[in-house]
KEKE-3310 file (N, C-alpha, C; in steps of 0.2 Angstrom, whole numbers, plus 5000, padded with zeros to 4 digits):
npx = (5110:5123:5135:5135:5146:5153:5158:5151:5148:5143:5127:5121:5108:5092:5081:5065:5052:5040:5030:5023:5017:5015:5005:5004:5003:5009:5021:5026:5028:5039:5048:5064:5073:5087:5094:5089:5094:5108:5109:5105:5115:5126:5122:5122:5135:5140:5134:5141:5139:5145:5144:5133:5120:5108:5092:5079:5065:5051:5044:5049:5058:5073:5085:5101:5112:5124:5122:5120:5108:5092:5084:5093:5095:5082:5078:5086:5080:5067:5070:5074:5064:5047:5040:5034:5040:5029:5021:5030:5031:5019:5019:5031:5047:5059:5074:5086:5103:5106:5093:5092:5102:5097:5086:5092:5097:5086:5079:5088:5089:5077:5067:5059:5053:5040:5034:5037:5054:5058:5072:5076:5079:5092:5101:5098:5103:5117:5119:5117:5126:5138:5136:5137:5150:5158:5157:5164:5157:5156:5160:5171:5163:5150:5154:5158:5146:5137:5143:5141:5127:5125:5132:5124:5112:5116:5119:5106:5099:5105:5105:5092:5075:5068:5066:5061:5052:5043:5040:5036:5033:5032:5030:5018:5010:5009:5003:4991:4986:4984:4974:4964:4962:4955:4960:4974:4985:4981:4979:4982:4996:5003:5018:5022:5036:5051:5056:5064:5054:5045:5052:5055:5042:5038:5047:5042:5030:5033:5037:5025:5016:5012:5026:5024:5013:5016:5020:5032:5034:5044:5049:5063:5069:5079:5082:5071:5072:5084:5079:5069:5076:5082:5071:5064:5053:5040:5044:5038:5036:5037:5028:5017:5010:4996:4989:4993:4988:4974:4974:4977:4974:4978:4987:5003:5010:5025:5034:5046:5041:5037:5024:5007:5006:4997:4980:4962:4960:4968:4963:4953:4942:4937:4935:4936:4948:4963:4972:4988:4996:5012:5021:5030:5031:5013:5008:4997:4982:4968:4956:4954:4946:4934:4929:4919:4922:4936:4948:4958:4973:4984:5001:5002:4991:4995:5005:4998:4993:4991:4998:5001:5015:5020:5016:5023:5036:5035:5038:5051:5056:5061:5074:5080:5081:5090:5102:5104:5106:5117:5127:5125:5130:5143:5147:5143:5152:5164:5163:5162:5175:5182:5178:5183:5196:5205:5206:5211:5223:5229:5229:5238:5250:5251:5253:5266:5273:5274:5280:5293:5298:5299:5308:5319:5322:5324:5335:5346:5346:5349:5363:5365:5355:5343:5340:5333:5325:5317:5310:5303:5295:5287:5281:5272:5264:5258:5251:5242:5235:5229:5221:5211:5204:5200:5191:5182:5176:5171:5161:5154:5139:5138:5147:5152:5152:5162:5173:5174:5177:5189:5197:5196:5202:5215:5219:5218:5218:5206:5199:5182:5172:5160:5143)
npy = (7051:7055:7046:7049:7060:7055:7052:7042:7025:7015:7006:6989:6984:6976:6978:6977:6967:6954:6939:6939:6951:6957:6956:6946:6956:6967:6963:6961:6974:6978:6969:6963:6962:6954:6964:6975:6973:6974:6987:6993:6989:6996:7009:7009:7009:7020:7029:7028:7017:7004:6990:6978:6966:6960:6952:6945:6937:6926:6927:6937:6952:6959:6969:6967:6976:6990:7006:7023:7027:7018:7023:7025:7013:7009:7019:7015:7003:7007:7016:7008:6999:6996:7001:7012:7024:7026:7015:7005:7008:7003:6989:6984:6979:6984:6979:6980:6979:6967:6961:6961:6952:6940:6939:6937:6924:6916:6918:6912:6899:6893:6894:6905:6904:6904:6892:6881:6876:6876:6877:6884:6898:6899:6897:6908:6918:6915:6918:6932:6936:6933:6942:6954:6954:6953:6966:6972:6975:6969:6968:6962:6958:6956:6945:6935:6934:6929:6917:6910:6909:6901:6889:6886:6883:6872:6863:6862:6856:6844:6838:6839:6835:6845:6848:6837:6826:6830:6845:6860:6876:6872:6858:6858:6864:6854:6844:6850:6850:6837:6834:6841:6839:6827:6812:6815:6811:6810:6822:6838:6848:6864:6872:6888:6898:6897:6898:6895:6890:6885:6876:6866:6862:6857:6846:6838:6835:6827:6816:6810:6810:6807:6810:6815:6823:6835:6852:6864:6882:6896:6913:6915:6903:6894:6891:6884:6873:6867:6863:6855:6845:6839:6834:6827:6832:6841:6855:6871:6886:6903:6910:6901:6902:6905:6896:6884:6886:6884:6871:6866:6858:6861:6875:6881:6895:6903:6914:6928:6940:6958:6962:6956:6942:6934:6935:6937:6939:6930:6918:6906:6896:6879:6870:6866:6875:6875:6887:6890:6902:6905:6915:6930:6947:6945:6935:6933:6940:6945:6945:6934:6926:6929:6922:6908:6892:6893:6892:6900:6900:6907:6907:6910:6903:6890:6890:6891:6879:6866:6851:6834:6833:6846:6848:6839:6844:6856:6851:6850:6863:6868:6861:6866:6879:6879:6875:6886:6896:6892:6893:6906:6912:6909:6918:6930:6931:6931:6943:6952:6951:6955:6968:6974:6972:6981:6991:6985:6981:6993:6997:6989:6993:7005:7002:6996:7006:7014:7005:7004:7016:7017:7006:7011:7022:7015:7008:7017:7021:7011:7001:6988:6983:6971:6966:6956:6950:6961:6964:6952:6951:6964:6962:6951:6957:6967:6959:6952:6963:6968:6957:6958:6969:6964:6954:6961:6969:6958:6953:6964:6974:6985:6986:6996:7007:7003:7002:7015:7022:7016:7020:7034:7036:7031:7038:7034:7032:7026:7018:7017:7003:6992:6989)
npz = (5671:5682:5691:5709:5716:5730:5747:5753:5753:5739:5739:5739:5730:5725:5712:5705:5696:5698:5695:5706:5710:5698:5684:5668:5658:5663:5666:5654:5649:5655:5651:5645:5630:5621:5615:5622:5635:5633:5630:5641:5650:5644:5646:5660:5662:5657:5666:5677:5686:5695:5696:5691:5687:5676:5674:5664:5662:5658:5670:5678:5679:5684:5692:5699:5709:5712:5719:5723:5726:5725:5714:5703:5698:5695:5686:5675:5671:5667:5657:5647:5644:5641:5651:5664:5677:5686:5684:5688:5702:5707:5706:5709:5718:5730:5736:5749:5754:5766:5764:5750:5747:5753:5744:5731:5733:5736:5724:5714:5719:5716:5725:5724:5713:5700:5699:5711:5714:5701:5692:5681:5681:5687:5676:5669:5677:5677:5664:5664:5672:5665:5654:5660:5666:5654:5650:5660:5671:5684:5700:5714:5725:5718:5710:5719:5726:5716:5713:5725:5725:5714:5719:5730:5723:5716:5727:5733:5723:5722:5735:5740:5737:5731:5718:5712:5701:5686:5684:5678:5669:5655:5656:5664:5655:5645:5652:5654:5641:5638:5647:5643:5629:5619:5613:5610:5603:5590:5585:5577:5580:5582:5584:5587:5586:5594:5607:5623:5633:5623:5616:5626:5629:5617:5617:5627:5622:5611:5617:5619:5609:5591:5580:5567:5568:5573:5570:5567:5567:5564:5564:5560:5550:5551:5564:5568:5560:5566:5578:5574:5567:5578:5585:5576:5569:5559:5549:5544:5533:5538:5531:5529:5540:5543:5535:5542:5554:5552:5550:5563:5579:5591:5596:5601:5607:5607:5606:5605:5602:5604:5603:5600:5590:5585:5581:5579:5566:5559:5560:5553:5556:5556:5565:5583:5593:5603:5611:5617:5626:5628:5631:5635:5633:5631:5617:5610:5604:5614:5607:5600:5607:5604:5594:5591:5598:5601:5613:5624:5633:5645:5650:5664:5670:5670:5679:5691:5693:5705:5710:5715:5715:5716:5729:5736:5734:5742:5755:5756:5757:5770:5772:5760:5764:5775:5768:5760:5771:5777:5766:5763:5775:5775:5764:5769:5780:5773:5766:5777:5782:5771:5771:5783:5782:5775:5785:5796:5791:5789:5802:5808:5801:5807:5820:5818:5814:5825:5833:5827:5829:5843:5845:5839:5847:5860:5856:5855:5867:5876:5880:5880:5872:5866:5851:5844:5853:5857:5845:5843:5854:5853:5841:5844:5853:5845:5837:5845:5850:5839:5835:5845:5840:5828:5832:5839:5829:5821:5829:5834:5834:5826:5813:5804:5812:5821:5813:5809:5821:5824:5814:5816:5829:5827:5817:5803:5785:5775:5760:5757:5758:5750:5754)
capx = (5112:5130:5136:5136:5153:5152:5162:5147:5149:5137:5124:5119:5101:5089:5075:5062:5045:5039:5024:5020:5013:5014:5002:5008:5003:5013:5028:5028:5030:5046:5053:5070:5076:5094:5096:5088:5099:5115:5109:5104:5122:5130:5120:5124:5143:5141:5132:5145:5137:5151:5143:5126:5118:5101:5089:5073:5062:5044:5041:5052:5063:5076:5092:5105:5118:5126:5120:5119:5100:5089:5081:5097:5093:5075:5079:5089:5075:5062:5072:5076:5059:5041:5037:5035:5041:5023:5019:5035:5030:5013:5020:5038:5050:5066:5077:5092:5108:5105:5087:5094:5106:5092:5082:5095:5098:5079:5078:5093:5088:5071:5062:5055:5051:5033:5033:5042:5059:5060:5079:5078:5082:5099:5104:5097:5108:5123:5120:5117:5133:5143:5136:5140:5157:5161:5157:5168:5152:5156:5165:5173:5157:5145:5157:5158:5139:5133:5145:5138:5121:5126:5134:5118:5107:5118:5118:5099:5096:5107:5104:5085:5070:5063:5065:5059:5046:5043:5035:5038:5028:5032:5027:5011:5006:5008:4998:4984:4984:4982:4968:4958:4961:4954:4964:4979:4990:4979:4978:4988:4999:5007:5022:5024:5041:5055:5060:5066:5049:5042:5057:5054:5035:5039:5051:5038:5025:5036:5037:5018:5012:5016:5030:5021:5007:5018:5023:5036:5035:5048:5051:5069:5067:5085:5081:5065:5075:5088:5075:5065:5080:5083:5065:5061:5046:5040:5045:5035:5039:5033:5022:5012:5007:4988:4986:4994:4983:4968:4974:4979:4969:4982:4993:5007:5014:5031:5038:5049:5039:5035:5017:5004:5007:4991:4974:4957:4960:4972:4959:4947:4942:4931:4935:4938:4955:4965:4979:4992:5001:5018:5025:5030:5024:5008:5008:4990:4977:4962:4951:4953:4941:4927:4928:4917:4927:4943:4950:4965:4975:4990:5006:5001:4987:4999:5009:4994:4991:4995:4997:5005:5022:5021:5014:5029:5041:5035:5041:5059:5058:5065:5080:5083:5083:5096:5108:5105:5108:5124:5131:5125:5134:5150:5147:5143:5158:5169:5162:5164:5182:5184:5176:5187:5203:5210:5207:5215:5230:5232:5230:5245:5255:5252:5257:5272:5277:5275:5286:5300:5301:5301:5314:5325:5323:5327:5342:5351:5347:5352:5369:5364:5348:5342:5336:5329:5320:5312:5306:5298:5290:5283:5277:5267:5260:5254:5246:5237:5230:5225:5216:5206:5200:5196:5186:5177:5173:5167:5156:5150:5133:5138:5154:5153:5154:5168:5178:5175:5180:5197:5201:5197:5207:5222:5220:5219:5214:5205:5194:5176:5170:5153:5138)
capy = (7053:7054:7043:7055:7060:7056:7047:7037:7019:7013:7001:6984:6983:6972:6981:6974:6965:6947:6937:6939:6957:6960:6951:6945:6962:6972:6960:6962:6980:6978:6964:6966:6957:6954:6971:6980:6971:6976:6994:6995:6988:7001:7015:7009:7010:7028:7033:7027:7011:7000:6983:6976:6961:6961:6946:6946:6930:6927:6928:6942:6957:6962:6972:6967:6981:6995:7013:7028:7027:7013:7026:7025:7007:7009:7023:7011:6998:7011:7019:7003:6995:7000:7002:7019:7024:7026:7008:7001:7009:7000:6982:6982:6978:6986:6976:6983:6976:6960:6959:6960:6946:6935:6938:6933:6917:6913:6917:6908:6892:6891:6895:6911:6903:6904:6885:6879:6871:6877:6879:6887:6904:6899:6898:6916:6922:6914:6922:6939:6937:6933:6948:6960:6953:6954:6973:6975:6978:6965:6969:6956:6957:6952:6939:6930:6932:6925:6910:6907:6907:6895:6884:6884:6880:6865:6859:6860:6851:6837:6835:6839:6833:6851:6849:6831:6826:6834:6851:6867:6879:6868:6852:6860:6866:6848:6841:6854:6848:6830:6833:6844:6838:6820:6808:6820:6808:6810:6829:6842:6853:6869:6876:6895:6901:6891:6900:6890:6886:6882:6870:6861:6860:6852:6840:6834:6833:6822:6809:6807:6810:6806:6816:6818:6828:6842:6856:6870:6888:6902:6918:6913:6896:6889:6889:6879:6867:6864:6859:6849:6839:6835:6830:6823:6834:6845:6863:6875:6893:6908:6912:6896:6902:6905:6889:6879:6887:6881:6863:6864:6857:6865:6880:6883:6901:6904:6919:6933:6947:6963:6963:6950:6940:6930:6938:6933:6940:6925:6912:6904:6889:6874:6865:6869:6876:6877:6891:6891:6907:6904:6921:6937:6949:6940:6936:6931:6945:6942:6945:6927:6922:6931:6916:6902:6886:6895:6892:6904:6899:6910:6903:6911:6898:6884:6891:6891:6872:6863:6844:6831:6835:6853:6848:6835:6849:6860:6847:6851:6870:6869:6858:6870:6885:6877:6875:6893:6899:6889:6896:6913:6914:6909:6924:6936:6931:6933:6950:6956:6951:6960:6975:6978:6970:6986:6995:6981:6981:7000:6998:6985:6997:7011:7000:6994:7012:7016:7000:7005:7023:7015:7002:7015:7026:7011:7005:7022:7023:7005:6998:6980:6982:6964:6968:6950:6949:6966:6963:6946:6953:6969:6959:6947:6962:6970:6954:6951:6969:6968:6951:6960:6973:6960:6950:6966:6970:6953:6952:6970:6975:6989:6986:7002:7012:7001:7004:7022:7023:7014:7025:7041:7036:7030:7043:7030:7034:7020:7018:7014:6997:6991:6986)
capz = (5678:5683:5698:5713:5719:5738:5751:5755:5748:5736:5742:5735:5729:5720:5711:5699:5697:5696:5694:5713:5710:5691:5679:5662:5654:5666:5666:5647:5648:5658:5649:5641:5625:5622:5613:5627:5640:5632:5630:5649:5653:5642:5649:5667:5662:5656:5671:5683:5690:5695:5696:5691:5683:5674:5671:5661:5660:5658:5676:5682:5677:5690:5692:5705:5707:5717:5718:5729:5727:5720:5708:5698:5694:5692:5680:5670:5669:5664:5651:5642:5643:5639:5658:5667:5684:5690:5684:5692:5709:5709:5706:5710:5724:5731:5742:5751:5758:5767:5760:5743:5747:5754:5738:5725:5735:5735:5716:5711:5721:5714:5730:5722:5706:5700:5700:5716:5712:5694:5692:5675:5683:5688:5670:5667:5682:5674:5657:5665:5675:5660:5650:5664:5666:5648:5650:5666:5676:5689:5705:5718:5729:5714:5708:5725:5728:5711:5713:5731:5724:5710:5724:5734:5719:5715:5733:5734:5718:5723:5742:5742:5732:5729:5710:5710:5697:5680:5685:5675:5665:5649:5658:5666:5649:5642:5656:5652:5634:5639:5651:5640:5622:5618:5608:5608:5598:5583:5584:5574:5585:5579:5589:5584:5590:5597:5613:5628:5635:5618:5615:5631:5628:5611:5618:5631:5618:5606:5620:5620:5603:5585:5578:5561:5570:5576:5565:5569:5562:5567:5559:5557:5549:5552:5571:5569:5557:5570:5583:5571:5566:5584:5588:5570:5567:5553:5549:5538:5532:5542:5526:5529:5547:5543:5533:5547:5560:5550:5551:5569:5584:5597:5594:5606:5604:5612:5602:5609:5600:5609:5602:5598:5583:5583:5582:5576:5558:5556:5562:5549:5559:5555:5571:5589:5593:5609:5610:5623:5625:5633:5629:5639:5633:5628:5610:5607:5606:5618:5603:5597:5611:5601:5589:5594:5598:5603:5620:5625:5640:5646:5654:5671:5672:5672:5686:5697:5694:5710:5710:5721:5714:5720:5737:5739:5734:5748:5761:5756:5758:5776:5770:5756:5767:5779:5764:5759:5776:5778:5761:5764:5781:5772:5760:5774:5783:5768:5765:5783:5782:5766:5773:5788:5781:5774:5791:5801:5788:5791:5809:5809:5799:5811:5826:5816:5813:5832:5836:5824:5832:5849:5845:5838:5853:5865:5854:5856:5875:5880:5877:5879:5869:5863:5845:5842:5858:5857:5839:5844:5859:5851:5836:5847:5857:5840:5834:5850:5850:5832:5835:5849:5836:5823:5836:5841:5822:5819:5834:5835:5831:5820:5810:5801:5818:5824:5808:5809:5827:5824:5809:5819:5834:5825:5811:5797:5779:5771:5755:5760:5755:5748:5758)
cpx = (5119:5130:5138:5143:5152:5156:5158:5147:5142:5134:5121:5111:5098:5082:5072:5055:5045:5032:5020:5015:5011:5011:5006:5009:5009:5021:5031:5030:5037:5051:5058:5072:5083:5097:5095:5092:5105:5115:5108:5111:5126:5128:5122:5132:5144:5139:5135:5143:5143:5150:5136:5125:5110:5098:5082:5070:5055:5041:5044:5057:5067:5083:5095:5111:5119:5124:5120:5112:5097:5086:5086:5096:5086:5074:5081:5084:5070:5064:5074:5070:5053:5037:5038:5037:5035:5021:5024:5033:5024:5014:5027:5041:5057:5069:5084:5097:5107:5098:5088:5098:5102:5088:5085:5096:5091:5077:5082:5092:5081:5065:5057:5052:5043:5030:5039:5047:5061:5067:5081:5081:5089:5103:5104:5102:5115:5125:5121:5124:5138:5143:5138:5147:5161:5161:5161:5163:5151:5162:5166:5167:5152:5148:5156:5150:5136:5136:5143:5131:5121:5128:5128:5113:5109:5117:5111:5097:5099:5106:5097:5081:5066:5062:5063:5053:5046:5038:5039:5032:5027:5028:5019:5007:5004:5002:4991:4981:4981:4975:4962:4957:4960:4958:4970:4984:4988:4977:4984:4990:5004:5011:5024:5029:5045:5060:5061:5060:5045:5046:5055:5047:5035:5042:5046:5032:5027:5036:5030:5014:5016:5020:5027:5015:5009:5022:5026:5036:5039:5049:5058:5069:5073:5084:5076:5068:5080:5084:5071:5069:5082:5077:5062:5054:5046:5041:5041:5037:5034:5027:5016:5008:4999:4986:4987:4990:4976:4968:4975:4973:4972:4987:4997:5011:5019:5036:5041:5047:5036:5027:5014:5005:5002:4985:4968:4957:4964:4968:4953:4946:4935:4931:4937:4946:4957:4972:4982:4997:5006:5023:5024:5034:5019:5008:5002:4985:4971:4956:4949:4947:4934:4925:4925:4921:4934:4943:4957:4967:4982:4994:5004:4996:4990:5003:5005:4992:4995:4993:5001:5012:5024:5021:5020:5035:5041:5038:5048:5061:5063:5073:5084:5086:5089:5102:5109:5108:5116:5129:5131:5129:5141:5151:5148:5150:5164:5169:5164:5172:5185:5183:5181:5194:5207:5211:5212:5222:5233:5233:5237:5251:5256:5255:5264:5277:5279:5281:5293:5303:5303:5307:5320:5327:5327:5334:5347:5352:5350:5358:5369:5357:5348:5337:5331:5323:5315:5308:5301:5293:5285:5278:5271:5262:5255:5249:5241:5232:5226:5220:5210:5201:5197:5190:5180:5173:5168:5160:5151:5144:5133:5146:5156:5155:5161:5174:5180:5178:5188:5200:5201:5202:5214:5224:5222:5215:5213:5199:5188:5174:5163:5149:5140)
cpy = (7051:7051:7049:7054:7061:7051:7041:7031:7018:7007:6995:6983:6978:6976:6977:6972:6958:6945:6938:6945:6959:6955:6951:6952:6967:6969:6961:6969:6981:6973:6967:6960:6958:6961:6976:6979:6974:6984:6997:6994:6994:7008:7015:7011:7017:7032:7032:7021:7006:6993:6982:6970:6962:6955:6948:6940:6932:6929:6934:6946:6960:6964:6971:6971:6986:7002:7017:7028:7022:7016:7026:7018:7006:7013:7019:7006:7002:7014:7014:6998:6999:7002:7009:7018:7023:7018:7004:7002:7005:6992:6980:6981:6982:6983:6979:6979:6969:6957:6957:6953:6940:6934:6935:6926:6913:6912:6912:6900:6889:6891:6901:6910:6902:6896:6882:6874:6871:6880:6883:6894:6905:6900:6905:6920:6921:6918:6929:6941:6938:6939:6954:6960:6955:6962:6976:6978:6973:6966:6962:6954:6953:6946:6933:6929:6928:6918:6907:6905:6901:6889:6881:6881:6873:6860:6857:6855:6844:6834:6836:6836:6839:6851:6842:6831:6831:6840:6857:6870:6874:6861:6853:6861:6859:6844:6844:6851:6841:6829:6836:6843:6830:6818:6813:6817:6808:6817:6832:6847:6857:6872:6882:6898:6896:6894:6894:6886:6882:6876:6865:6858:6855:6846:6835:6831:6827:6815:6806:6807:6808:6812:6819:6823:6834:6845:6862:6876:6893:6907:6917:6905:6891:6887:6884:6873:6863:6860:6854:6843:6835:6831:6826:6825:6839:6852:6866:6882:6897:6910:6908:6897:6901:6899:6884:6880:6884:6874:6861:6863:6861:6869:6882:6889:6903:6909:6924:6940:6951:6964:6957:6948:6935:6934:6935:6934:6934:6918:6911:6897:6885:6869:6869:6870:6878:6881:6892:6896:6907:6910:6927:6941:6944:6941:6934:6936:6942:6942:6938:6923:6924:6926:6910:6896:6887:6895:6895:6903:6902:6906:6904:6906:6892:6884:6890:6883:6869:6855:6841:6832:6841:6852:6844:6840:6853:6857:6848:6858:6871:6867:6863:6877:6884:6878:6882:6897:6898:6893:6904:6916:6914:6916:6930:6937:6933:6941:6955:6956:6956:6967:6978:6976:6976:6991:6991:6981:6988:7001:6994:6989:7003:7008:6998:7000:7015:7011:7002:7011:7021:7011:7006:7019:7021:7008:7010:7023:7017:7002:6991:6979:6975:6965:6962:6950:6954:6966:6957:6948:6959:6966:6955:6952:6965:6965:6953:6957:6969:6963:6954:6965:6969:6956:6955:6968:6965:6952:6958:6970:6980:6990:6993:7007:7010:7003:7011:7025:7022:7019:7032:7041:7035:7034:7039:7032:7028:7022:7015:7008:6997:6988:6987)
cpz = (5680:5690:5703:5716:5727:5741:5753:5750:5745:5739:5737:5735:5724:5719:5705:5700:5695:5696:5701:5713:5703:5687:5673:5658:5656:5665:5658:5645:5650:5656:5644:5636:5625:5620:5619:5633:5639:5632:5637:5652:5651:5645:5657:5667:5661:5662:5678:5688:5689:5694:5696:5686:5682:5671:5669:5659:5660:5664:5680:5678:5683:5688:5699:5704:5713:5715:5724:5731:5723:5714:5702:5694:5691:5686:5674:5667:5665:5657:5645:5641:5641:5645:5660:5674:5688:5690:5688:5700:5711:5710:5708:5717:5724:5737:5743:5755:5759:5764:5753:5742:5748:5747:5733:5727:5734:5727:5713:5713:5719:5719:5729:5716:5706:5701:5705:5713:5705:5694:5685:5676:5684:5682:5667:5671:5679:5668:5659:5668:5670:5655:5654:5664:5660:5647:5656:5671:5682:5694:5709:5722:5724:5712:5713:5726:5723:5712:5719:5729:5719:5714:5728:5730:5717:5721:5734:5729:5719:5730:5744:5736:5730:5722:5707:5706:5692:5681:5683:5671:5658:5651:5660:5660:5645:5645:5655:5646:5635:5642:5647:5632:5621:5612:5605:5603:5591:5581:5581:5579:5582:5584:5585:5588:5594:5603:5618:5630:5629:5616:5620:5631:5622:5613:5623:5627:5613:5610:5621:5614:5597:5582:5571:5562:5573:5571:5569:5564:5567:5562:5556:5557:5551:5560:5572:5566:5562:5576:5580:5569:5572:5586:5582:5569:5561:5554:5543:5538:5536:5537:5526:5536:5547:5540:5538:5553:5558:5551:5558:5574:5591:5594:5601:5604:5610:5608:5607:5606:5605:5608:5599:5591:5580:5585:5578:5568:5555:5557:5557:5550:5556:5560:5577:5589:5600:5608:5617:5622:5630:5633:5634:5635:5630:5620:5606:5609:5609:5613:5600:5601:5608:5596:5593:5593:5600:5610:5620:5632:5640:5651:5662:5674:5674:5678:5692:5698:5700:5709:5715:5721:5718:5727:5740:5739:5740:5754:5761:5756:5764:5775:5765:5759:5772:5775:5762:5765:5777:5773:5761:5770:5779:5768:5764:5777:5779:5767:5771:5783:5777:5768:5778:5787:5780:5780:5796:5798:5790:5798:5811:5807:5804:5818:5824:5816:5820:5835:5833:5827:5839:5850:5844:5844:5859:5863:5855:5864:5878:5876:5876:5876:5865:5857:5844:5847:5858:5851:5840:5849:5857:5845:5839:5851:5851:5837:5839:5851:5844:5832:5840:5845:5831:5826:5837:5834:5820:5823:5836:5831:5825:5818:5807:5807:5821:5819:5808:5815:5827:5819:5812:5824:5832:5819:5805:5791:5775:5766:5758:5755:5754:5754:5765)
residu = (MET:GLU:ASN:LEU:ASN:SER:SER:LYS:PRO:ASP:THR:PHE:TYR:SER:VAL:GLY:LEU:SER:TYR:LYS:LYS:ALA:ASP:ALA:GLU:MET:ARG:GLY:LYS:PHE:SER:LEU:ASP:ALA:THR:ALA:LYS:ILE:LYS:LEU:LEU:GLU:GLN:ALA:LYS:ARG:GLU:GLY:ILE:GLU:SER:LEU:ILE:VAL:THR:SER:THR:CYS:ASN:ARG:THR:GLU:ILE:PHE:GLY:PHE:ALA:GLN:HIS:PRO:PHE:GLN:LEU:ILE:LYS:LEU:LEU:CYS:GLU:ASN:SER:GLN:GLY:THR:VAL:GLU:GLU:PHE:GLN:LYS:VAL:ALA:PHE:VAL:TYR:LYS:LYS:GLN:GLU:ALA:ILE:ASN:HIS:ILE:PHE:HIS:VAL:GLY:THR:GLY:LEU:ASP:SER:GLN:ILE:LEU:GLY:ASP:PHE:GLU:ILE:ILE:SER:GLN:LEU:LYS:ILE:ALA:PHE:ALA:GLU:SER:LYS:ALA:MET:PHE:LEU:VAL:ASN:ALA:PHE:MET:GLU:ARG:LEU:VAL:ASN:ALA:VAL:ILE:GLN:ALA:SER:LYS:LYS:ILE:LYS:THR:GLU:THR:GLU:ILE:SER:SER:GLY:ALA:THR:SER:VAL:SER:PHE:ALA:SER:VAL:GLN:TYR:ILE:PHE:LYS:ASN:VAL:ASP:ASP:ILE:ALA:ASP:LYS:ASN:ILE:LEU:LEU:PHE:GLY:THR:GLY:LYS:ILE:GLY:ARG:ASN:THR:CYS:GLU:ASN:LEU:VAL:LYS:HIS:THR:LYS:HIS:GLU:GLN:ILE:THR:LEU:ILE:ASN:ARG:THR:LYS:ASP:LYS:ALA:GLU:LYS:LEU:ALA:GLN:LYS:LEU:ASN:VAL:ILE:VAL:LYS:ASP:TYR:ALA:ASP:LEU:GLN:LEU:GLU:ILE:GLN:LYS:ALA:ASP:VAL:ILE:ILE:VAL:ALA:THR:GLY:ALA:GLN:ASN:PRO:THR:ILE:ASP:LYS:THR:LEU:LEU:ASN:LEU:LYS:LYS:PRO:LEU:LEU:ILE:LEU:ASP:LEU:SER:ILE:PRO:LYS:ASN:VAL:ASN:GLU:ASN:VAL:LYS:ASP:ILE:PRO:GLY:VAL:THR:LEU:VAL:HIS:MET:ASP:HIS:PHE:SER:GLN:MET:THR:ASP:GLU:THR:LEU:GLU:ARG:ARG:LYS:LEU:HIS:ILE:PRO:ALA:ALA:LYS:ILE:ILE:ILE:GLU:GLU:ILE:GLN:GLU:GLU:PHE:ILE:SER:TRP:ASN:LYS:ASN:ARG:LYS:PHE:ALA:PRO:THR:ILE:HIS:ALA:LEU:LYS:GLU:LYS:PHE:ASN:SER:ILE:LYS:VAL:GLY:GLU:LEU:ASN:PHE:GLN:ARG:LYS:LYS:LEU:SER:ASN:PHE:ASP:GLU:GLU:GLN:ALA:GLU:LEU:ILE:SER:ASN:ARG:ILE:ILE:GLN:LYS:ILE:THR:ASN:HIS:PHE:VAL:ASN:HIS:LEU:LYS:ASP:GLY:GLU:SER:MET:ASP:GLU:GLY:ILE:GLU:TRP:ILE:GLU:LYS:VAL:PHE:GLN:LEU:GLU:GLN:GLU:LYS:SER:PHE:LEU)
# end
């Protein structure tokens, strides 16, 4: 779809889906790996999208960007994932203008996270921003907005206790293991896949178990070896997966595969087995539950765990919202000024043109014409009149109508700005 040639400015949207309405299976269909994200950005550029960023985590897949119509962004997502437009419509959201701005602030500051106060998403936003900027898909609005969200995230993290206590999907999964597996320090733990959540889970486990009881397996062995060296745990080849599964008491699956990598054909068990699937899309086939003694728990379960830490965090939501409102107002003020600045500049140029003509007329007419005094007085009058227009645009309910009226009355030609 080519970008529409229209004088109407593009609008800022947020389109996507999250854990709030989409289950793990549906989120898996719309998840984007690194290759898919790059393809989406390349397609966006070909189709005339000026600015957008895309994030895809275990909990959400979202596009923040400019378009004539949100379907331009929805189309990009569906054509680069396994999801369909029909599925998107059932579970997705579309936010526009101010709602979209509110949304990205809540996402980036952890208020919209599946586990309240989990700030891992801000790293994802930074990565998404860097990827888009490298492809020249970031305009001034997007750059200023993302930086404002990062600023809010830092301030909330340092000035409130909304992220206090060790609570995240990885920590919650370790808590689950400790509560449900007796004598965990003596049990064999297999970590299959070394994604971010898997790494964090492994680090938490190392603090509370014997290192020699933890084994890492990854399709790319060198990644597992780097983590193993850091944590002083064992690494095995991918070819040894089935053998290591038989030895394990607990398996943590955190791969980035698009299809299940563990199913019941791999399990030849002689003892109970707990499997934690921390992957999106799901990487463990539900058929493993057909085998007696197997317990399968998906990451969505951990995000539903409420404890004292999460309850304490909720008390800090009002303080976090005050910080968001303060920084968001600064951003909105910047955007308003940016929006009407070209019109005000053109208006001053118009007034100056009128001034020059009138001074030239008076200069010829008056023999004692005071050039300096006339210049000073007319400039002050132009500035005062211009300030009245600026204040009207700042305080007026409809800035767009105000700008349009000024441009029409004074016959100004200006490029339309975003949002």
